[in-house]
MIDOSE-1310 file (N, C-alpha, C; in nm, 2 decimals, decimal comma, always signed):
residues 148
xxxx	+0,46/+2,69/+15,09/+0,36/+2,75/+15,00/+0,41/+2,77/+14,86; +0,34/+2,73/+14,76/+0,38/+2,74/+14,62/+0,37/+2,89/+14,58; +0,47/+2,92/+14,49/+0,47/+3,06/+14,43/+0,36/+3,06/+14,32; +0,33/+3,19/+14,28/+0,23/+3,20/+14,18/+0,27/+3,13/+14,05
xxxx	+0,39/+3,13/+14,01/+0,44/+3,06/+13,89/+0,42/+2,91/+13,91; +0,45/+2,86/+14,03/+0,44/+2,72/+14,05/+0,30/+2,67/+14,04; +0,21/+2,75/+14,10/+0,06/+2,72/+14,09/+0,01/+2,72/+13,95; +0,07/+2,80/+13,86/+0,02/+2,81/+13,72/+0,10/+2,71/+13,64
xxxx	+0,19/+2,63/+13,70/+0,26/+2,53/+13,62/+0,38/+2,58/+13,54; +0,42/+2,70/+13,58/+0,54/+2,76/+13,51/+0,67/+2,72/+13,58; +0,77/+2,70/+13,50/+0,90/+2,66/+13,55/+0,99/+2,78/+13,54; +1,05/+2,81/+13,65/+1,14/+2,93/+13,65/+1,28/+2,88/+13,69
xxxx	+1,37/+2,97/+13,68/+1,51/+2,94/+13,72/+1,54/+2,99/+13,86; +1,44/+2,99/+13,94/+1,45/+3,04/+14,08/+1,41/+3,18/+14,10; +1,38/+3,25/+13,99/+1,34/+3,39/+14,01/+1,20/+3,40/+13,95; +1,10/+3,43/+14,04/+0,96/+3,43/+14,00/+0,93/+3,55/+13,91
xxxx	+1,02/+3,64/+13,89/+0,99/+3,75/+13,80/+1,03/+3,73/+13,66; +1,10/+3,62/+13,63/+1,15/+3,60/+13,49/+1,10/+3,46/+13,45; +1,01/+3,45/+13,35/+0,97/+3,33/+13,30/+1,07/+3,27/+13,20; +1,08/+3,14/+13,20/+1,17/+3,08/+13,10/+1,10/+3,07/+12,97
xxxx	+1,18/+3,04/+12,87/+1,12/+3,02/+12,73/+1,01/+2,92/+12,73; +1,03/+2,80/+12,80/+0,94/+2,70/+12,80/+0,80/+2,74/+12,87; +0,81/+2,82/+12,97/+0,68/+2,86/+13,04/+0,60/+2,95/+12,95; +0,66/+3,02/+12,86/+0,58/+3,11/+12,77/+0,51/+3,03/+12,66
xxxx	+0,55/+2,90/+12,64/+0,49/+2,82/+12,54/+0,42/+2,70/+12,60; +0,38/+2,72/+12,73/+0,30/+2,61/+12,79/+0,17/+2,60/+12,73; +0,12/+2,48/+12,70/-0,01/+2,46/+12,64/-0,11/+2,47/+12,75; -0,21/+2,56/+12,73/-0,31/+2,58/+12,83/-0,44/+2,52/+12,79
xxxx	-0,53/+2,48/+12,88/-0,65/+2,42/+12,84/-0,74/+2,52/+12,76; -0,83/+2,47/+12,68/-0,91/+2,56/+12,60/-0,99/+2,66/+12,69; -1,00/+2,78/+12,64/-1,07/+2,88/+12,72/-1,19/+2,93/+12,64; -1,27/+3,01/+12,70/-1,39/+3,07/+12,64/-1,34/+3,16/+12,52
xxxx	-1,23/+3,23/+12,55/-1,17/+3,31/+12,44/-1,14/+3,23/+12,32; -1,08/+3,11/+12,33/-1,05/+3,03/+12,22/-1,18/+2,99/+12,14; -1,29/+2,97/+12,22/-1,41/+2,93/+12,15/-1,47/+3,06/+12,07; -1,46/+3,17/+12,13/-1,51/+3,30/+12,07/-1,43/+3,33/+11,94
xxxx	-1,30/+3,32/+11,95/-1,21/+3,35/+11,84/-1,23/+3,25/+11,73; -1,25/+3,12/+11,76/-1,28/+3,02/+11,67/-1,41/+3,04/+11,60; -1,51/+3,08/+11,67/-1,64/+3,11/+11,62/-1,63/+3,23/+11,52; -1,56/+3,33/+11,55/-1,53/+3,45/+11,46/-1,46/+3,40/+11,34
xxxx	-1,36/+3,31/+11,35/-1,29/+3,27/+11,24/-1,38/+3,19/+11,14; -1,46/+3,10/+11,20/-1,55/+3,02/+11,12/-1,65/+3,11/+11,04; -1,71/+3,20/+11,11/-1,80/+3,30/+11,05/-1,74/+3,38/+10,94; -1,62/+3,43/+10,97/-1,54/+3,50/+10,87/-1,51/+3,41/+10,74
xxxx	-1,47/+3,29/+10,77/-1,44/+3,20/+10,66/-1,56/+3,17/+10,57; -1,68/+3,15/+10,64/-1,80/+3,12/+10,57/-1,84/+3,25/+10,48; -1,82/+3,37/+10,54/-1,86/+3,49/+10,46/-1,76/+3,50/+10,34; -1,63/+3,47/+10,36/-1,54/+3,49/+10,25/-1,57/+3,39/+10,14
xxxx	-1,60/+3,26/+10,18/-1,64/+3,16/+10,07/-1,77/+3,20/+10,00; -1,86/+3,25/+10,08/-1,99/+3,30/+10,02/-1,96/+3,41/+9,92; -1,87/+3,50/+9,96/-1,84/+3,61/+9,87/-1,77/+3,56/+9,74; -1,68/+3,47/+9,76/-1,60/+3,41/+9,64/-1,70/+3,34/+9,55
xxxx	-1,79/+3,26/+9,60/-1,88/+3,18/+9,51/-1,99/+3,26/+9,45; -2,03/+3,37/+9,51/-2,15/+3,44/+9,46/-2,12/+3,58/+9,40; -2,00/+3,64/+9,43/-1,97/+3,77/+9,38/-1,91/+3,77/+9,24; -1,95/+3,86/+9,15/-1,90/+3,85/+9,01/-1,76/+3,92/+9,00
xxxx	-1,70/+3,96/+9,11/-1,57/+4,03/+9,10/-1,46/+3,93/+9,04; -1,35/+3,99/+9,00/-1,25/+3,90/+8,93/-1,14/+3,87/+9,03; -1,12/+3,95/+9,13/-1,01/+3,92/+9,23/-1,07/+3,92/+9,37; -1,02/+3,84/+9,45/-1,07/+3,82/+9,59/-0,95/+3,82/+9,69
xxxx	-0,86/+3,92/+9,67/-0,74/+3,93/+9,75/-0,78/+3,94/+9,90; -0,87/+4,03/+9,93/-0,91/+4,05/+10,07/-0,97/+3,92/+10,13; -1,05/+3,85/+10,06/-1,12/+3,73/+10,10/-1,01/+3,62/+10,13; -0,92/+3,60/+10,03/-0,82/+3,50/+10,05/-0,72/+3,53/+10,17
xxxx	-0,69/+3,66/+10,19/-0,61/+3,70/+10,31/-0,69/+3,67/+10,44; -0,82/+3,69/+10,44/-0,90/+3,66/+10,55/-0,91/+3,51/+10,58; -0,92/+3,44/+10,47/-0,92/+3,29/+10,49/-0,78/+3,24/+10,54; -0,67/+3,30/+10,50/-0,54/+3,26/+10,55/-0,53/+3,29/+10,70
xxxx	-0,58/+3,41/+10,74/-0,58/+3,44/+10,88/-0,67/+3,34/+10,96; -0,78/+3,31/+10,91/-0,87/+3,21/+10,97/-0,80/+3,07/+10,98; -0,74/+3,03/+10,88/-0,67/+2,91/+10,87/-0,55/+2,90/+10,97; -0,48/+3,01/+10,99/-0,37/+3,02/+11,09/-0,43/+3,00/+11,23
xxxx	-0,54/+3,07/+11,26/-0,60/+3,05/+11,39/-0,64/+2,91/+11,41; -0,70/+2,85/+11,31/-0,75/+2,71/+11,33/-0,64/+2,61/+11,34; -0,52/+2,64/+11,28/-0,40/+2,56/+11,30/-0,36/+2,57/+11,45; -0,36/+2,69/+11,50/-0,32/+2,71/+11,64/-0,41/+2,64/+11,74
xxxx	-0,54/+2,65/+11,72/-0,64/+2,58/+11,80/-0,62/+2,43/+11,79; -0,60/+2,38/+11,67/-0,58/+2,24/+11,65/-0,45/+2,19/+11,72; -0,35/+2,26/+11,70/-0,22/+2,23/+11,76/-0,23/+2,23/+11,91; -0,29/+2,33/+11,97/-0,31/+2,33/+12,12/-0,39/+2,22/+12,17
xxxx	-0,49/+2,18/+12,10/-0,57/+2,06/+12,14/-0,49/+1,94/+12,13; -0,41/+1,92/+12,02/-0,33/+1,80/+12,00/-0,23/+1,79/+12,11; -0,17/+1,90/+12,15/-0,06/+1,90/+12,25/-0,12/+1,89/+12,39; -0,25/+1,92/+12,41/-0,30/+1,90/+12,55/-0,36/+1,77/+12,56
xxxx	-0,46/+1,75/+12,66/-0,52/+1,62/+12,68/-0,62/+1,58/+12,58; -0,64/+1,66/+12,47/-0,75/+1,64/+12,37/-0,69/+1,61/+12,24; -0,60/+1,50/+12,24/-0,54/+1,46/+12,11/-0,63/+1,42/+12,00; -0,74/+1,36/+12,04/-0,84/+1,31/+11,94/-0,90/+1,43/+11,87
xxxx	-0,95/+1,53/+11,95/-1,01/+1,65/+11,89/-0,90/+1,73/+11,81; -0,78/+1,73/+11,85/-0,68/+1,80/+11,77/-0,65/+1,73/+11,64; -0,65/+1,60/+11,65/-0,62/+1,52/+11,53/-0,73/+1,53/+11,42; -0,86/+1,52/+11,47/-0,97/+1,54/+11,38/-0,97/+1,68/+11,32
xxxx	-0,94/+1,78/+11,41/-0,94/+1,92/+11,36/-0,83/+1,94/+11,25; -0,72/+1,88/+11,27/-0,61/+1,89/+11,16/-0,66/+1,83/+11,03; -0,72/+1,71/+11,04/-0,77/+1,64/+10,92/-0,88/+1,73/+10,85; -0,97/+1,78/+10,94/-1,08/+1,87/+10,88/-1,02/+1,99/+10,82
xxxx	-0,92/+2,05/+10,88/-0,86/+2,17/+10,82/-0,79/+2,14/+10,69; -0,71/+2,03/+10,69/-0,64/+2,00/+10,56/-0,74/+1,97/+10,45; -0,85/+1,90/+10,48/-0,95/+1,87/+10,38/-1,02/+2,00/+10,33; -1,05/+2,09/+10,43/-1,12/+2,21/+10,39/-1,03/+2,31/+10,31
xxxx	-0,90/+2,31/+10,35/-0,81/+2,40/+10,28/-0,78/+2,34/+10,14; -0,76/+2,21/+10,13/-0,74/+2,15/+10,00/-0,86/+2,17/+9,90; -0,98/+2,15/+9,96/-1,10/+2,17/+9,87/-1,13/+2,32/+9,85; -1,11/+2,39/+9,95/-1,14/+2,54/+9,94/-1,05/+2,61/+9,85
xxxx	-0,93/+2,56/+9,83/-0,84/+2,63/+9,74/-0,88/+2,62/+9,60; -0,97/+2,53/+9,56/-1,01/+2,52/+9,43/-1,15/+2,58/+9,40; -1,21/+2,64/+9,51/-1,33/+2,71/+9,49/-1,31/+2,84/+9,41; -1,40/+2,86/+9,31/-1,39/+2,98/+9,23/-1,54/+3,03/+9,22
xxxx	-1,55/+3,15/+9,16/-1,69/+3,20/+9,14/-1,77/+3,11/+9,06; -1,89/+3,09/+9,10/-1,98/+3,00/+9,03/-1,98/+2,85/+9,08; -1,89/+2,82/+9,18/-1,89/+2,69/+9,23/-2,02/+2,66/+9,30; -2,09/+2,56/+9,26/-2,22/+2,52/+9,31/-2,22/+2,46/+9,44
xxxx	-2,33/+2,46/+9,51/-2,34/+2,41/+9,65/-2,33/+2,26/+9,66; -2,35/+2,19/+9,54/-2,34/+2,04/+9,55/-2,22/+1,99/+9,48; -2,12/+2,07/+9,46/-1,99/+2,02/+9,41/-1,90/+1,98/+9,53; -1,81/+1,89/+9,50/-1,73/+1,83/+9,61/-1,65/+1,94/+9,68
xxxx	-1,59/+2,03/+9,61/-1,51/+2,14/+9,68/-1,59/+2,21/+9,78; -1,71/+2,25/+9,74/-1,80/+2,33/+9,83/-1,84/+2,25/+9,95; -1,88/+2,12/+9,92/-1,93/+2,04/+10,03/-1,82/+2,00/+10,13; -1,70/+1,98/+10,08/-1,59/+1,95/+10,17/-1,55/+2,07/+10,26
xxxx	-1,55/+2,19/+10,19/-1,52/+2,31/+10,27/-1,62/+2,34/+10,38; -1,75/+2,32/+10,34/-1,86/+2,34/+10,44/-1,85/+2,24/+10,55; -1,81/+2,11/+10,52/-1,80/+2,01/+10,62/-1,69/+2,05/+10,72; -1,58/+2,10/+10,67/-1,47/+2,15/+10,76/-1,51/+2,26/+10,85
xxxx	-1,59/+2,36/+10,79/-1,64/+2,47/+10,87/-1,74/+2,42/+10,98; -1,82/+2,32/+10,94/-1,92/+2,27/+11,04/-1,84/+2,20/+11,15; -1,73/+2,13/+11,12/-1,66/+2,06/+11,22/-1,61/+2,17/+11,32; -1,55/+2,28/+11,27/-1,50/+2,38/+11,36/-1,61/+2,45/+11,44
xxxx	-1,73/+2,46/+11,38/-1,84/+2,52/+11,45/-1,88/+2,42/+11,56; -1,88/+2,29/+11,54/-1,90/+2,20/+11,65/-1,79/+2,21/+11,76; -1,67/+2,23/+11,71/-1,56/+2,24/+11,80/-1,58/+2,37/+11,90; -1,64/+2,47/+11,84/-1,67/+2,59/+11,92/-1,76/+2,55/+12,04
xxxx	-1,86/+2,47/+12,01/-1,95/+2,42/+12,12/-1,87/+2,34/+12,22; -1,78/+2,25/+12,18/-1,70/+2,17/+12,27/-1,61/+2,26/+12,35; -1,54/+2,35/+12,29/-1,45/+2,44/+12,36/-1,52/+2,52/+12,47; -1,64/+2,58/+12,43/-1,71/+2,66/+12,52/-1,76/+2,57/+12,64
xxxx	-1,81/+2,45/+12,61/-1,85/+2,36/+12,72/-1,74/+2,33/+12,81; -1,62/+2,30/+12,76/-1,51/+2,27/+12,85/-1,47/+2,39/+12,93; -1,47/+2,51/+12,87/-1,44/+2,63/+12,95/-1,54/+2,66/+13,06; -1,67/+2,64/+13,03/-1,77/+2,66/+13,13/-1,76/+2,56/+13,24
xxxx	-1,73/+2,43/+13,21/-1,72/+2,33/+13,31/-1,60/+2,36/+13,40; -1,49/+2,40/+13,34/-1,37/+2,43/+13,41/-1,39/+2,55/+13,51; -1,47/+2,65/+13,46/-1,50/+2,77/+13,55/-1,59/+2,72/+13,66; -1,68/+2,63/+13,64/-1,77/+2,58/+13,74/-1,69/+2,51/+13,85
xxxx	-1,60/+2,43/+13,80/-1,52/+2,35/+13,90/-1,43/+2,44/+13,98; -1,37/+2,55/+13,93/-1,29/+2,64/+14,00/-1,37/+2,73/+14,10; -1,50/+2,75/+14,06/-1,58/+2,83/+14,15/-1,63/+2,75/+14,27; -1,64/+2,62/+14,25/-1,69/+2,54/+14,36/-1,59/+2,51/+14,47
């Protein structure tokens, strides 16, 4: 009979109470939590860009910090997808993130909705919004398979 760690795919040194370094960094399949956090990151990023483009303030420190946090989460999700069985989704996510960050870094107050920077940033956010749907669908299918 397999131990709990063996069933979860964890490798141990013979002691089920101590995980190895490698087991703590095991790439897990996308979960509903990943989809929810990604949705929150996309909505927060959209709100921050909206604030930057429409607010007459002169500094946007809070917004840029929020965008950095969102970007870090999207890097994590992209990396996890790339390292798992979803290399294509991970690769496209990295490209979309790099394009959105590159274009988004040049957005300033008054950037119009039909300028390249704005459109490229929105396209990246839309990709990740679509990714939320894909991640949620995979999580639901995985839950249905385990329930059956």
